N, C-alpha and C positions, 0 to 999 in steps of 0.2 A: 644571732646571725646578723651581719652588718647589712646595710641597705644595698651596697654594691654586690655583695655575695648573693643576696636574695634576688636581685635583678638578673644576675648570671644564671641562677638556678631556674628562674621562671623562663628565661630565654632558652635555656637548654631543654627544659621540659616542653615548651611550645614547639621548638624545632625538632625534638626527638620523637614526640608522639606521632606526627605524620610519617616520619621515617619508619617507625615500628609498624604502623598500619600498612604502609606500602610494602614492607618486607613480608608481613604476614599474608597479605593478599597475593603477593608474587609467589610465595611458597604454596599457597592453596591452589593457585592456577597451575603452577608447575606440577604439583602432585595430582592434578586432575580430580580434585575433591568435588567440584560441581558437576552433576550429571547432565550432560547435554543431549541425552537420548530423546528422540522425538516421541517415544511412547511413555515418557514420564513427564507429567505436567510440572511447570515451574512452581516454586513456592509462592505464596501470596505476595510477599514483598517484592520478589523479582518480577512476577506477573504485573503488579501495579506499576513498578518502575518502567518496564518495557512498554506498557500501555501509555503511560504518561509521556515517555520519550517519543513514541509514535504519534500520538495526538498533537503534541506541541510542535513536532517537526512538520507535520502536514499543515497545521495552521500557519506556521511561520513561512513555509515555502509556497503555499498556494496563493499566488498573487496574480494569476491570469484573469484578464477581464472576461466577464461572463457575457456571452451573446444574449441579445434581447429575445431571440426566438426559440428558447429552450422548450417551449410548450407547443411548437409547431408540429402538426401531425406528420409532415414530411420528414422532419428531423428525427422524430421519435421512431418512425417506421424504418428510417435508414439505420438508426442505432440498434433496432431490434434484430436485424439480420446478422449482427456480429456476436450475439449472445444466444444462449439456449437455456433459458430458465426452466426449472423443473426437471432438468436432466439428472439422472441418477449419479451419485458420487462414484468415482472410479477407485480402483485399488490404490492408486497413487494418492488421490485426495484424502482417503481415509487415514493415511499415514502421515500427513503433513501436520506439524506442530511447530509454532502456532499456526492455525489455519489462516488461509487468505481471508480477507474480509468478505462477508457474504452481503455484497451490495444489493442483491436482489430483494432483500427483506426491508429495504428502506434504510435510511441513514440520517444521523444528526449532522452529517457533513454538509457544508455549503456547496453550491455547484462548483465553485473554484477549487475547493478541497477535493471533491469527487474527481474533477478533471485531473488534478495533480496526482492522485492515487492511480487512476487509470493510465495516465501518461508515464509515470515514473515507477510504478509498482511499489512494493514494500519488502525490504530485505527480510530474509529468514521466515517468510510466510507462504511462499509459493505464489504470491501475487505478482504476476509478470509485469514488466514495463512494456506497455503497448506502444509507447512513443517511438520505439525503434522500428516498428512495422506499420504504424498508422499515422497519418498526418493529423494535425490539430482539428481540422474540420470534421473528420470521422470520429475523433475522440469526443468532440462536443456532441455529436449525434448520439454516441454511446451514453454520455452523461444525461442527455435529454431522455433517452429510453430508461436509464436507471431510475430517474426521478419519477417516471410514470409507472414503472414495472410493478411496484407493490400493490397497486390497485387493479391490475389486469388479471383476468381469468385466462386459463390456458387457451380457450377459443379466441379470445380477443388478441392474445399474443400471436396465434397462428394467422389471424386475419391481418395483423400488422405486417407480418413477414410476407404474406401473399401480396399485400398492397404496396410493398416497397418497390421503388423504381428499378433497383438492381439487387443482385444477390451479393453476398459477402465476397465471393470469388471475383465477380465482375468489378466491384469497387476496388479490390486490391490490385487487380490487373490494370485498371485504369490509372490508379495511383502510380504504379510502376512505369506505365507508359508515359505519364506526364513527367517522369524523372523524379518521382517522389522518393520515398524511403527505400534505401538499399537494404535488403535482408541479409546481406553478408555479415561477416564477423564485425561486431561493434565493440570488441574489447579495447581497453585503453592501455 
């Protein structure tokens, strides 16, 4: 085989392999080979890939400046009224796969990453985007509470809620009155 022929063969092989792989993947997708049922876990390679994509995406997008007062008792109490740790899982939450992150158990995420997750949610997990209904100040209160929550007892949590200056409903009403977030359709 001449040098020129070998070059053309290698070029055709290198160009053809991606085309074959794309064709096989397209046929597999069209045939519905991959099971997307929520009651069937992902294979380990798919689960690993999804986790890596999620973790890297959060780290890359979480660029918000962290307030210095995240350990403020007032901020933690304000965040506490927006969540209900220890609440039993609902029929809907049992069926979610993958599950929304359980931020109540503590996290390796930085405060900025937690803020990003709470504000934007995570696709395909049931983790909602609270940024469409809560302003950043309330979201930082929630992050402050999330960071404190793993060390709280149920009684300490209840005391925080009772000690908060406003209820969740009062804060949301105040935000709407200030011209805050509109809860109407946010579709793009």
